[in-house]
C-alpha positions in Angstrom: 143.9 104.7 96.3 141.8 104.3 93.1 138.3 102.8 93.8 137.2 102.9 90.1 139.2 102.6 87.0 137.8 102.4 83.5 139.9 101.5 80.4 138.6 101.6 76.8 134.9 101.0 77.7 132.6 100.5 74.8 128.8 99.9 74.7 126.6 99.8 71.6 123.0 99.2 70.9 121.3 97.7 67.9 118.0 99.3 66.6 115.0 97.2 65.4 116.2 98.1 61.9 119.6 96.5 62.6 121.5 99.8 62.8 124.3 99.7 65.5 124.8 102.9 67.5 127.8 103.3 69.8 126.6 105.0 73.0 129.7 104.8 75.2 133.3 104.9 74.2 135.3 106.1 77.2 139.1 105.5 76.9 139.9 106.3 80.5 138.2 107.4 83.7 138.9 107.0 87.4 137.6 107.8 90.8 139.9 108.0 93.9 138.9 106.9 97.4 136.7 109.5 99.1 136.5 111.6 95.9 133.2 113.3 95.0 132.7 113.9 91.3 129.6 115.2 89.4 129.2 114.0 85.8 127.1 116.3 83.6 125.5 115.6 80.2 122.3 116.4 78.3 119.4 114.1 78.2 120.1 111.0 76.1 123.9 111.5 76.4 124.4 108.1 78.0 124.8 109.1 81.6 122.6 106.3 83.0 124.1 103.8 80.6 127.5 104.8 81.9 126.5 104.3 85.5 124.8 101.0 84.7 128.0 99.7 83.1 130.0 100.7 86.1 127.4 98.9 88.4 127.4 95.8 86.3 123.7 96.1 85.5 124.8 96.3 81.8 127.7 94.5 80.3 130.1 96.4 78.0 131.0 95.2 74.5 134.6 95.6 75.4 136.9 97.3 77.8 137.7 96.9 81.5 136.1 98.1 84.7 138.2 97.7 87.9 136.2 98.2 91.1 138.2 98.3 94.3 141.0 96.5 92.5 138.8 93.7 91.2 138.3 93.2 87.4 134.6 93.8 87.8 133.6 93.6 84.1 135.3 90.2 83.7 133.5 88.5 86.6 130.7 85.9 86.2 127.2 87.2 86.9 127.1 85.7 90.4 130.6 87.0 91.3 129.6 90.4 89.9 126.6 90.5 92.1 128.8 89.6 95.1 131.4 92.3 94.2 128.6 94.9 93.7 127.2 94.2 97.1 130.6 94.5 98.8 131.9 97.6 97.0 129.0 99.6 95.5 126.0 101.6 96.5 123.4 103.0 94.0 120.9 105.8 94.5 118.3 105.7 91.7 116.2 108.6 90.6 113.1 106.5 91.0 114.3 105.2 94.4 113.4 101.5 93.6 112.1 100.8 97.0 110.2 97.5 97.5 106.6 98.6 98.3 105.7 95.6 100.4 108.5 96.2 102.9 109.1 98.8 105.5 111.9 101.4 105.4 113.9 99.2 107.8 113.2 96.0 105.8 114.3 97.8 102.6 117.7 98.6 104.1 118.1 95.1 105.5 117.3 93.6 102.2 120.0 95.7 100.7 122.4 93.9 103.0 121.4 90.4 102.0 123.9 90.1 99.1 126.7 91.5 101.3 127.8 90.4 104.8 124.2 89.8 105.8 121.5 91.6 107.8 122.8 93.9 110.5 119.8 95.4 112.3 121.9 97.7 114.5 123.7 99.2 111.4 120.4 99.5 109.4 118.8 101.4 112.3 121.8 103.6 112.7 121.7 104.6 109.0 118.0 105.4 109.1 118.6 107.5 112.2 121.4 109.3 110.4 119.1 110.2 107.5 116.4 111.5 109.9 114.0 108.6 109.8 114.3 107.3 113.4 110.5 107.6 113.8 109.7 106.2 110.3 111.5 102.8 110.3 108.4 100.7 110.3 106.6 102.8 107.7 106.0 101.5 104.2 107.1 103.5 101.2 103.5 104.5 100.5 103.3 106.0 104.0 106.4 108.2 103.4 106.8 111.5 101.6 108.8 111.5 98.4 111.7 113.2 100.2 111.6 110.5 103.0 111.6 107.7 100.4 114.8 109.2 98.9 116.3 109.1 102.4 115.5 105.4 102.7 117.2 104.9 99.3 120.3 106.8 100.5 120.4 104.6 103.7 120.0 101.4 101.6 122.8 102.5 99.2 125.2 102.8 102.2 124.0 99.6 103.9 127.1 97.5 103.0 129.6 100.2 103.7 130.5 100.6 100.0 133.7 102.1 98.7 131.8 103.9 95.8 128.3 105.3 95.6 126.6 106.0 92.3 123.8 108.5 92.2 121.7 108.8 89.0 119.9 112.2 89.0 119.0 111.7 92.7 117.2 115.1 92.9 115.3 114.6 89.7 112.0 113.6 91.3 112.1 116.0 94.2 111.0 119.6 94.6 113.7 122.2 95.1 113.8 122.1 98.9 113.8 118.3 99.1 116.3 118.1 96.3 118.7 120.4 98.0 118.4 118.5 101.3 118.8 115.1 99.6 122.0 116.3 97.8 123.4 117.7 101.0 122.6 114.4 102.8 124.2 112.2 100.1 127.4 114.2 100.1 127.6 114.4 103.9 127.0 110.7 104.5 129.4 109.7 101.9 132.0 112.0 103.5 131.3 110.5 106.9 131.7 106.9 105.7 134.6 107.5 103.4 132.7 106.4 100.3 133.6 108.0 97.0 130.6 109.5 95.1 130.0 109.7 91.4 126.8 111.6 90.7 125.2 112.4 87.4 123.0 115.3 86.8 122.0 118.0 84.2 120.9 120.4 86.9 123.3 123.4 87.1 122.5 124.1 90.7 123.4 120.5 91.6 126.6 120.6 89.6 127.6 123.9 91.2 127.9 122.1 94.6 130.8 120.0 93.4 134.5 121.0 93.2 135.1 118.5 90.4 132.7 118.3 87.4 133.3 116.1 84.4 131.5 116.5 81.1 130.5 113.1 79.7 130.7 114.3 76.1 134.4 115.2 76.6 135.1 111.8 78.1 133.0 109.9 75.6 134.4 109.5 72.0 131.0 108.2 71.0 129.4 111.5 71.8 132.0 113.3 69.7 131.2 111.0 66.7 127.4 111.4 67.1 127.8 115.2 67.2 
């Protein structure tokens, strides 16, 4: 089963001077159920833009994104939010935790656009990522590595079919980065979620059996080169 299918995806930006630059031009890309793929590319190659297009945070100029069989890129904003909550989890490099809420509350808030708050499932996820004794701590009371663990639990809160991870080890030291990567891959494997992770770290990329080079997928990169 294919959980993500991309066809002729194009995204351009206009500079203040009016010059249009095509950043993403991907004819075809797909991710199968349960598959774990690493996507590599240099800084500024469009990796985050590509993930944000898949997540519906950005809208493409043209092309089609099918997420769990739904024509995701063609949905209204409200329907896109609903589909994102049902099918997609996102682990950000900067974690994006809400500072005024506890670890447990951050995970519960991640459920609000899905089926609704499930305290038992939220607690189970935090236990799984090793934070059973930190559920009522605020982000400022957690280490950087622990904050990333909360972000992983939140990304999996709605039992997504696909998890996106944008340089998830980028703000962690080597030990915490290695543990976070292992955790993300293990939990996705346990839940059956597919994983698409972007990184430029060779040590991270070496952990994956399938690594795609964005510049080879992206005709815009070939043109700019």
